[in-house]
C-alpha positions as CSV (number, residue, x, y, z in Angstrom):
1,M,-39.2,92.8,87.5
2,K,-40.7,96.4,86.3
3,L,-38.9,99.5,86.0
4,P,-40.0,102.3,87.9
5,G,-42.5,104.7,85.7
6,E,-43.7,101.3,83.4
7,D,-47.3,101.0,82.7
8,E,-48.3,96.8,81.7
9,N,-51.8,98.3,80.2
10,R,-50.8,100.6,78.1
11,P,-52.3,100.3,74.3
12,M,-50.2,99.1,70.9
13,G,-48.9,102.1,69.5
14,A,-49.3,103.0,65.7
15,S,-45.9,102.1,64.6
16,V,-46.3,98.7,65.7
17,V,-49.7,98.3,63.1
18,N,-47.9,100.1,60.2
19,M,-45.3,97.3,60.4
20,T,-47.3,94.2,59.8
21,I,-49.5,95.8,57.5
22,G,-46.1,96.5,55.8
23,I,-44.8,92.9,55.7
24,F,-48.1,91.1,54.6
25,I,-48.1,93.7,51.7
26,F,-44.5,92.3,50.9
27,M,-45.3,88.9,50.9
28,L,-48.6,89.1,48.6
29,V,-46.3,90.7,45.9
30,L,-43.4,88.1,46.6
31,L,-46.2,85.3,45.6
32,Y,-47.6,87.1,42.5
33,V,-43.8,87.4,41.4
34,V,-43.5,84.1,42.2
35,L,-46.7,82.7,39.9
36,K,-45.7,85.3,37.1
37,I,-42.1,83.6,36.9
38,N,-43.1,80.0,36.3
39,K,-46.5,80.7,34.3
40,N,-43.7,82.2,32.0
41,D,-41.3,79.3,32.5
42,N,-44.1,77.0,31.1
43,R,-44.2,78.9,28.4
44,G,-41.1,79.0,27.7
45,S,-41.0,75.1,27.7
46,E,-43.8,74.9,25.4
47,Y,-42.0,77.2,22.7
48,V,-38.9,74.7,22.8
49,R,-40.5,71.6,22.2
50,N,-42.6,73.1,19.5
51,A,-39.4,74.3,17.9
52,M,-37.5,70.9,18.0
53,Q,-40.8,69.3,17.0
54,Q,-40.9,71.4,14.0
55,Q,-37.2,71.0,13.1
56,Q,-37.6,67.2,13.3
57,E,-40.7,67.1,10.9
58,N,-38.6,69.2,8.6
59,I,-35.9,66.8,8.7
60,V,-38.5,63.8,8.1
61,E,-39.3,65.2,5.2
62,E,-36.2,66.0,3.2
63,L,-35.8,61.9,3.7
64,P,-36.3,60.2,0.2
65,K,-39.5,58.9,0.8
66,D,-38.1,55.2,0.0
67,T,-36.2,54.8,3.1
68,G,-39.5,53.9,5.1
69,L,-38.8,56.5,8.2
70,E,-40.8,59.1,7.0
71,G,-43.8,59.6,9.3
72,S,-45.9,61.5,11.6
73,S,-44.9,60.3,14.8
74,G,-40.9,61.3,14.4
75,L,-37.6,60.1,13.8
76,R,-35.8,57.8,16.3
77,A,-32.2,57.0,17.0
78,E,-33.0,53.6,16.3
79,D,-34.6,54.1,12.9
80,L,-31.7,55.6,11.3
81,G,-29.5,52.5,9.6
82,F,-26.3,53.6,10.3
83,W,-26.2,53.1,14.1
84,D,-25.5,49.4,12.5
85,M,-22.3,50.0,10.8
86,Y,-20.2,50.1,13.7
87,P,-19.5,47.0,15.7
88,E,-20.0,46.8,19.3
89,K,-17.2,47.6,21.8
90,D,-16.0,45.1,23.9
91,E,-16.7,47.0,27.4
92,N,-13.4,45.9,29.4
93,T,-10.9,46.0,26.5
94,D,-12.4,48.4,24.4
95,K,-11.5,47.1,21.6
96,V,-13.5,46.3,18.6
97,E,-14.7,42.1,18.4
98,T,-15.3,40.4,15.0
99,V,-18.2,38.1,15.8
100,T,-18.4,35.4,13.7
101,S,-20.7,32.0,14.4
102,D,-18.7,28.8,15.1
103,K,-18.9,27.2,12.2
104,E,-17.1,30.2,10.3
105,T,-14.4,30.0,12.9
106,D,-14.2,26.0,12.7
107,D,-13.4,26.2,8.7
108,K,-10.7,28.8,8.6
109,K,-8.9,26.8,11.2
110,W,-9.3,23.9,9.3
111,L,-8.3,25.8,6.2
112,E,-5.3,27.2,8.0
113,D,-4.1,23.6,9.1
114,F,-4.5,22.0,5.4
115,N,-2.7,24.7,3.8
116,K,0.9,24.6,6.3
117,V,0.2,20.6,5.7
118,E,0.5,21.1,2.2
119,E,3.8,23.6,2.2
120,T,5.4,21.5,4.8
121,V,4.6,17.5,3.1
122,Q,6.0,17.0,-0.3
123,E,5.0,14.2,-2.5
124,D,6.9,11.4,-2.3
125,P,7.7,10.1,-6.2
126,A,8.5,6.8,-5.5
127,T,4.6,6.0,-4.1
128,D,2.7,8.8,-5.6
129,G,2.0,7.2,-9.0
130,K,2.7,9.9,-11.2
131,H,6.2,9.2,-11.6
132,T,8.8,6.5,-12.8
133,L,12.2,5.5,-12.0
134,V,14.5,5.8,-15.2
135,K,18.0,4.6,-15.1
136,L,20.4,7.2,-17.2
137,P,23.8,6.3,-19.2
138,D,25.8,7.6,-17.2
139,G,24.3,5.6,-13.8
140,T,22.2,8.0,-12.5
141,E,18.8,8.0,-11.8
142,E,15.5,9.9,-12.2
143,W,12.2,10.1,-11.4
144,V,10.0,11.2,-14.5
145,L,6.2,12.1,-14.9
146,I,4.2,10.0,-16.3
147,S,2.6,11.1,-19.3
148,P,-1.7,11.6,-18.9
149,Y,-1.9,11.8,-22.1
150,L,-0.3,8.1,-23.4
151,K,-2.7,5.0,-23.3
152,K,-1.1,2.7,-20.2
153,S,0.1,-0.8,-19.5
154,A,-2.4,-2.9,-18.0
155,Y,-0.9,-6.0,-17.8
156,D,-2.1,-8.2,-14.9
157,F,1.2,-10.1,-14.3
158,S,-0.3,-12.2,-11.7
159,N,-0.8,-14.3,-15.0
160,L,2.9,-14.6,-15.9
161,T,4.2,-17.8,-15.6
162,E,7.7,-19.1,-16.3
163,T,9.0,-22.4,-16.6
164,A,13.2,-22.8,-17.0
165,G,13.6,-19.4,-18.0
166,L,10.4,-19.2,-21.0
167,K,7.2,-16.9,-19.7
168,K,3.8,-17.4,-20.6
169,Y,1.3,-15.1,-20.0
170,T,-2.9,-16.2,-19.7
171,E,-5.8,-14.6,-19.5
172,G,-8.7,-16.8,-18.0
173,G,-6.4,-19.6,-18.0
174,K,-5.9,-19.6,-21.7
175,K,-2.5,-18.6,-22.9
176,I,-2.5,-15.8,-25.2
177,S,1.0,-15.2,-25.6
178,Q,3.7,-15.5,-28.1
179,L,7.6,-17.0,-27.3
180,G,10.2,-15.0,-29.4
181,V,13.8,-15.0,-29.8
182,D,15.9,-12.1,-31.5
183,I,18.6,-12.9,-33.9
184,S,21.5,-11.5,-35.4
185,K,25.2,-12.3,-36.8
186,H,26.3,-12.7,-33.2
187,D,24.2,-15.8,-32.3
188,G,26.2,-17.5,-35.1
189,T,24.6,-20.6,-36.5
190,V,21.3,-21.4,-34.8
191,N,19.2,-24.4,-35.1
192,F,15.4,-23.0,-36.0
193,E,14.1,-26.6,-35.5
194,R,15.1,-26.8,-32.2
195,L,14.3,-23.5,-31.5
196,K,10.8,-24.3,-32.1
197,S,10.4,-27.7,-30.2
198,D,11.5,-25.7,-27.2
199,G,8.6,-23.8,-27.9
200,I,9.3,-20.7,-29.7
201,D,6.4,-19.1,-31.7
202,Y,8.5,-16.4,-33.6
203,V,11.8,-15.2,-34.4
204,M,13.1,-12.0,-34.6
205,I,15.9,-11.2,-37.5
206,R,18.2,-8.5,-37.7
207,L,18.4,-7.7,-41.2
208,G,20.7,-5.0,-41.4
209,A,22.3,-2.2,-39.8
210,R,24.3,1.4,-40.4
211,G,27.6,1.8,-39.1
212,Y,27.2,4.3,-36.0
213,S,31.0,5.6,-37.2
214,T,30.9,5.2,-41.1
215,G,27.6,5.4,-41.7
216,Q,27.8,2.9,-44.2
217,I,24.5,0.4,-44.6
218,S,25.4,-3.2,-44.4
219,L,22.9,-6.6,-44.7
220,D,23.5,-8.7,-41.6
221,D,25.7,-11.3,-42.5
222,N,23.9,-14.4,-41.4
223,F,20.3,-12.2,-43.0
224,V,19.4,-14.9,-45.7
225,E,20.4,-18.1,-44.1
226,N,18.5,-16.9,-41.3
227,M,15.9,-16.2,-43.0
228,D,15.8,-19.5,-45.0
229,A,15.9,-21.6,-42.1
230,A,12.9,-19.5,-40.3
231,V,10.6,-20.3,-43.0
232,K,11.5,-24.0,-43.6
233,A,10.7,-24.6,-39.8
234,E,7.5,-22.5,-40.3
235,L,8.1,-20.1,-38.0
236,N,6.6,-16.4,-37.8
237,I,9.1,-13.5,-38.6
238,G,9.8,-10.4,-37.9
239,V,12.9,-8.3,-38.7
240,Y,14.2,-5.3,-37.5
241,F,17.0,-2.8,-38.2
242,Y,19.6,-0.8,-36.5
243,S,19.3,2.7,-37.1
244,Q,22.7,5.3,-37.4
245,A,20.3,8.0,-39.5
246,I,20.7,11.6,-38.6
247,N,18.1,13.2,-40.7
248,Q,14.9,12.0,-42.7
249,E,17.2,11.1,-45.7
250,E,18.9,8.8,-44.2
251,A,16.1,7.5,-42.4
252,I,14.4,7.2,-45.8
253,Q,17.3,5.6,-47.2
254,E,17.4,2.8,-44.7
255,A,13.4,2.0,-44.8
256,Y,13.7,1.3,-48.3
257,F,17.2,-1.0,-48.1
258,V,14.5,-3.0,-45.7
259,I,11.5,-3.1,-47.9
260,Q,13.8,-4.0,-51.0
261,N,15.7,-7.0,-49.3
262,L,12.3,-8.4,-48.3
263,E,10.7,-8.4,-50.8
264,P,11.7,-12.0,-51.9
265,Y,10.0,-13.0,-48.2
266,R,7.1,-10.6,-48.2
267,A,4.9,-13.8,-47.7
268,H,6.4,-14.7,-45.0
269,I,6.7,-11.3,-42.7
270,N,3.7,-11.6,-40.5
271,F,5.4,-10.0,-37.4
272,P,6.3,-6.5,-36.9
273,V,9.4,-4.7,-38.9
274,A,11.3,-2.8,-35.8
275,F,13.2,0.5,-36.0
276,Y,16.2,0.2,-33.4
277,M,18.5,3.2,-32.4
278,E,21.1,3.8,-29.1
279,N,23.0,5.4,-28.0
280,I,26.5,4.1,-28.3
281,T,29.0,3.7,-24.6
282,N,32.5,4.3,-24.7
283,D,32.4,5.5,-28.0
284,K,31.5,8.2,-30.5
285,A,28.3,7.9,-32.7
286,R,27.1,9.6,-35.5
287,I,23.4,10.5,-33.4
288,D,25.0,12.0,-30.5
289,G,24.2,15.6,-31.5
290,L,20.7,14.5,-32.2
291,S,18.2,16.1,-30.1
292,R,14.9,14.2,-28.7
293,S,13.2,16.3,-31.5
294,D,15.5,15.0,-34.2
295,K,15.5,11.3,-32.9
296,T,11.5,11.5,-33.1
297,L,10.9,12.4,-36.8
298,I,13.7,10.2,-38.1
299,T,12.3,7.3,-36.5
300,A,8.6,8.5,-37.2
301,T,10.0,8.7,-41.0
302,F,11.4,5.6,-41.2
303,L,8.1,3.8,-39.3
304,E,6.0,5.7,-42.1
305,A,7.7,4.5,-44.8
306,I,7.5,0.8,-43.9
307,K,3.7,0.7,-43.0
308,A,3.1,2.5,-46.7
309,A,5.0,-0.7,-47.9
310,G,2.3,-3.4,-46.5
311,Y,4.4,-4.1,-42.9
312,I,3.7,-3.4,-39.4
313,P,6.0,-0.8,-38.1
314,M,7.4,-1.3,-34.5
315,V,9.8,0.8,-32.4
316,Y,12.2,-0.9,-30.5
317,G,13.5,0.3,-27.4
318,N,14.9,0.4,-23.3
319,K,13.0,2.4,-21.0
320,E,15.3,5.2,-20.9
321,W,15.6,5.5,-24.3
322,L,11.5,5.4,-25.2
323,I,11.3,7.7,-22.5
324,K,14.1,10.5,-22.4
325,N,15.3,10.3,-25.8
326,V,12.1,10.1,-28.0
327,D,8.5,11.9,-27.9
328,L,6.0,9.2,-27.6
329,T,2.9,10.9,-28.3
330,T,4.2,11.2,-31.6
331,L,5.2,8.1,-31.8
332,Q,1.9,6.6,-30.5
333,N,0.5,5.1,-33.4
334,Y,3.6,2.4,-33.6
335,D,3.7,-0.7,-31.7
336,V,6.5,-0.8,-29.0
337,W,9.0,-3.5,-28.2
338,L,10.0,-3.0,-25.0
339,S,13.9,-4.0,-23.9
340,Q,13.8,-4.5,-20.1
341,D,15.8,-7.0,-17.8
342,E,13.4,-7.6,-15.5
343,D,11.5,-10.3,-13.7
344,T,8.5,-7.8,-14.4
345,P,8.5,-4.4,-16.6
346,D,7.9,-1.0,-14.7
347,Y,7.8,0.3,-18.2
348,P,4.3,2.7,-17.8
349,Y,2.9,2.7,-21.1
350,L,1.5,0.5,-23.6
351,Y,3.9,-2.0,-25.5
352,T,2.9,-4.9,-27.3
353,M,6.3,-7.1,-26.9
354,W,8.9,-7.4,-24.5
355,Q,12.8,-8.5,-24.6
356,Y,12.7,-9.7,-21.1
357,T,16.3,-11.0,-20.7
358,T,19.6,-10.9,-22.9
359,T,21.0,-13.8,-21.4
360,G,18.9,-16.7,-21.3
361,T,18.9,-19.9,-22.7
362,V,17.1,-21.9,-25.1
363,N,17.4,-24.8,-27.3
364,G,19.0,-24.0,-30.5
365,I,21.2,-21.2,-29.6
366,T,24.2,-21.6,-28.5
367,G,25.1,-19.1,-25.5
368,D,23.1,-16.3,-24.2
369,A,20.0,-15.9,-26.1
370,S,17.7,-12.6,-26.2
371,I,14.0,-13.8,-25.2
372,N,11.2,-12.6,-26.0
373,I,7.0,-12.0,-25.3
374,C,4.9,-10.9,-27.3
375,F,1.5,-10.6,-26.1
376,V,-0.7,-10.3,-29.3
377,N,-0.5,-12.4,-31.9
378,Y,0.3,-10.4,-34.9
379,S,0.3,-13.5,-37.7
380,D,-3.8,-13.5,-36.5
381,R,-4.1,-9.7,-38.1
């Protein structure tokens, strides 16, 4: 619908044309500005990149030449060794994990288990092979460590046989032992001929003793009688002396007493001369106050004097005396005469003569007899 007075064919006015031209010029200006900004941004980025590359090259040049990190290609994070100093984190727990091989883990667990066993398990001295049981004078018992420095007993007691209370030891089916008895005035009158016919090879005759309270030295009442009878029966002969010496001077006095009284029988003494000392039960004795080192020194002094006189020295004692009362490392050059009333002795160290009973029976001795077996034939020496 047209309003009155409008003309549909009237030409476009000057104002419209001018507005169109203004818009076109504004668009051209806007396009120029955008292009200018983009160009400047590219230059800025190139400048930043060049600056960063220069800084990187400066860092490389400042590194020591033997690090292996210098070069024209620039540093990389993985080229810096200190990254390896930090262990990886568990993404779930955020805790540092220590990485170990399966073998290391197993070895560590085994060692921990072994240490726990060592701490809880105690060695049994009865079965460890390192201890021996000693019965003390008061009736108590003690496990004593066996010395690794002393020669050990190596007798095979499967080779030991016994007939009517008389023992015999063989090696390779051959008898190597000697059978003997020890004799003193307490045995009364002894028939040495009957001893020999009963299989006795040697006798150990008490020469004398020192009183354990008075300190007086005396000859055994039957010494001369027993020596003469043993010589006549052609038995091998050794002697022993009962000591209560309390110092070296008294030990020398006892040794010279023995040597003096043996002189008439020197040619017939082919078995050892033994030193015998023991504790006295139920009474006081001169040696009660002696230390272990005192007893050892007295024993060695006596035996050295006997050896110097040309006889074979020997120390007598039971297991407790030999292990607890003297130092066997000092006395190891002397033969040992062991007293132990057992079927087989458990004394761990080397000995050459064994008194295996004090209540035996043998022809020629009335009452209990002290019977011995000797693993060495001293008459052959």
